[in-house]
N, C-alpha and C positions, 0 to 999 in steps of 0.2 A: 546355050550356056552349059558348060560342063565344069563341075567341081569335084575333085577327088580328095580323099583323106588318106594321107600317108603316115604310117608309123615310122618316123625317121629314126634310124639308128645313129649312135655316135659315130664320128669319123667321116661324115659327109658334109660338104659345104652346101649351104642353102644358096645356090646360084644356078643360073642357066648353063654356065661353062666355066672352067678354070684350066690353066695350062699345066698345073702340077698336082692339084688335089682332086680327089673324087668328089662329084657333086650329086645331089639328090636326083638329078635327071638320069643318072646312070641306073637308078632303081626302077625306071619306067620303061615300057615297051616303046618301040618306034611310033606307034599310033598316038602316043601321049606326049611326044616331044615338043608339041606346040604349046603346052601349058607352061605357066610360070608360077613360082611360089608367091603366095600372099604373105608378105612380111618375111621374117627370117628366124631361124633357130641357129645358135652358135654351133660350131662344128662339133663340139663335145656334148651338146645338148640333144636329148632324145625326145620322142613323143609326137604329138599331133601337129602335122603340118598340112595346110590346105594349098592346093594348086588349082589354077583355073585358066580358061582361055578368054576370060572377060576382064579387061583392064578396069572396068568401072567398079569392081569390087574392092580394089585396094584402098582407096580413100574411104569408102563406105564402111569397111571393116576395121581399118587401122587408125583412123583419126581419133584422138582422145575424146573429142566431142561426140563421137558415135556411141560412147559408153559400152563398147564390146569388150567384155572381160576375157583375159587369157589367164588360165589357172595353171600354176606350176607346183610340183612337189620337189623339194630340195633336201639334200643332206649336206651338212656343213661341219667342218672342224670347229670345235669350241662349244661351249655350253651357253646357249641363248636363253634368256628368261622371258617370261610373259611380258615384262616391260619393254624388252627389246622388240618383240612383235608389235606392241602398241606403237612403239616409236616408228617402225617401218610403215605401219598402217597410216600414221599421221603424215608421213613424208620425211624423207631424209635427203641430205645433200649427197649427190652422186659424185664420187671422187673423180677428178679429172675433167669434170664438166661444169662445175659451179652451179649446176641446176638442181633444184629440189624436186624430188619425185612427187607426182600427184597422189592425193589420198588413195589408199588401196585397202585391200583386206589381207590380213596376215594372221595366221594362228599356228600354234605349236601342236605337233603330232606326238612327239616323244623324244626319248634319248637312246643312244646306243654307244657302243665304243668302236674305235678303229678296228680292233680285232674282230668284232661282230660283223663289220661291213668290209672285211678284207677283200672280197670279191669285186667290190666296186671302186677300189682305190686306183688312182692313176698309175698305170704300169711303170712309168719312168720313176715314180717316187715310192713304189711299193715297198722296197726293202728298207728304205730310210724311215718311212712312216710306221712300219711294223716293229721298229725298235721300241716303240711306245704304244703297244696294243690297247692299253687301258685309257688312252686319251679319249675325251668325250666327243661325241658326234651328236649334233642336233638335227632332228628331222621335222620339217614343217611345210606349210603351204603359203603361197603368195598369189593373190589374184590382182592383176593390174590391167588398166585400160589404156596404157601408152606403151610404146615399144622402143624405147631407147636402147642403144647398143649395150649389151652386157647388163641390162637393167636389174634383173633379179640378183645377179651376182654382186653388183655394186650396192644394192640396198642391203643385202646381208653383210657385206663388208663394212658398211657404215656403222653397224652395231657390233662389230667385233667377230664376225664369223667368216669362214672361207668356204665357199660352195665347191664341192668336188663331184657332186652328182645332181643333175638337173633334168627334169622331165616335164614337158607340157602335157597335161591331161585333159584340158578343155579349152575350146575356143568359142566364145559366145554360148549358144545353146547346145553346141556339139560336145560330146564326151568322146574321148579316144575309144574306138571300138575294141573291146577286150579280145575279140577273135583275130585281130590283126597282129601278127608277129612282127618284130622289127624288120623293116624293109618291105613289108607288104602294104597294099593299098586297096581301096575300093571306091567306087563312085558314090556320091551322096544320093540319097533318095529325094524325091520331090518334096516329101514332107519335111525332110531335114533342111533342104534349101529354103523352103517357105519360112520355117521357124528361124533360120539363121538370118535371113535378109529382112523379112518383114515388110517388103516393098513390092507391090504388084508389078510395077514397071520393070523390075529387075528379075524377080523370081520367075516370071512367065516368059522371059526372053529366050 
């Protein structure tokens, strides 16, 4: 069994291949092209992505019943209050799905302005957004144990925010290695695999 941790940059599709868009596989050498991503990150989302050669890990780590948390740090346009974070933690209806998100953990980090976060603004909207540099930005954390499409973005949208910067910083017991620059990767240690999986029949495979 091989598992690697990739610090995914924005602008890469989480897929094995795509006809028109760059994929995370292009960040890996030929020797690792047999791996596949465990779950997915949106194209504009950064951070911790796991890839493996063992298909048994996908349901083990991704099913909500497995209670494996994925922790995200987000920045969103708008000022969200503590009550909004409590609402997200309790579960919100995800727009376009009719589904209510499972209970999660969500907490406020702080506030900034568009001008203070100019470097992180979407390039196509930069000039328009900078017409109002004092507009508030909320920075916060969400930890979920399900992985619906655009989930964190939809949770924040349900309480009035609009995510423009999103990064996964933890997957279960794993934290994103601070020594990995965007686009860099490393293989997990045996201790990390043992802690992540917690099952002898898999971790020793």
